[in-house]
N, C-alpha and C positions, 0 to 999 in steps of 0.2 A: 309630775303624776306619774302612775302605774297603769300600765294594760291590764283588763283583765278581762275575762273569758266566764262568762255566765250567759243562761238561758233568761231571756226575756220576753214575757207575754204582757200586754197591754188588757188587761181584764176588761174588758167593755160589753160582754152582756154575760147573760147566765150560760149557755154552751160552753164560753172560753172559760167560766170560772171551773164549772163542772169536770172540765175535761182536766186543768191544772188538778184540780182537789182529787180528781180521780187518778193522775199519775203522783202526783205527791202524799195524798192522805188518803187510799181508796175508803170507799164505804165499808162500815162494818158488817149492814146489813145484808144476810143471806141473798142474793139474788139468782133467781131460777129465769132462764129465758131458755125457749123453747120456738124454733122458727123466729127467732128476734134476733137483730145484729145492731150495732151501731148505736145502743142506746147509753145514757149518763145517768145514774143513779143515787143519790145522796138521802138515805133516811135512818131510820136510828136500828142499833144494832137487836132490836130485840121484835122487827119487824121481819115477813119474811114478803121481798117484793117477786112475783111470778108474773111475768111477762109472756106471754103467747100473740106468737104472730105482729109484734111491735116494732117497728124499725125508728132509727133517726128520733126519738124521742128525750127529753129531758122529765126526770121524776123527781121531783124534791119534797119531803114530808121533814115539817120541822114543828113543834111543837102543835098546835090546833091548825096547821095550814098543809095542804095537800097543793101542789101545782105540778100540771104533767103541760107538757106543751111540747109540739115538734121544734125539733133543734134550732130551723129556719127562721123560727116565731120568737126566739128563747131571747130578742135584744126589745120586744115590746112587753115584756115585763111591766115597764111604766105605766103601760094602759091598765094594767090590774091596781097598780097602786093609785093610781088618780081617782082611778072610778071607787075604792075603800077610802080614800080621803072624802068623796062628794057625796058618799053614802053615810058619811061619820061612821066608819067603821073601822077607827084607830086601830082597835084591841086585835089586827090580824097584823097591825104596820110593825 
């Protein structure tokens, strides 16, 4: 065995995932923040994300889905997934 030294994070929720993604692979989308702080944004590079007076949010744009949630609620994204399944909207999964 050889000891190793590397960063480890248990990616257990959306906020953790987005913070790691921002650290290692920042969003290519231009993000404009005015009176806003501590936001995690993941959007396509051809989309401007403008935040005004918004704090502690996770904002994710993927294909035909836009998710906006407070970071403290990010681990509850499974509730949206469950509701999509219940309403037969698998095209969004």
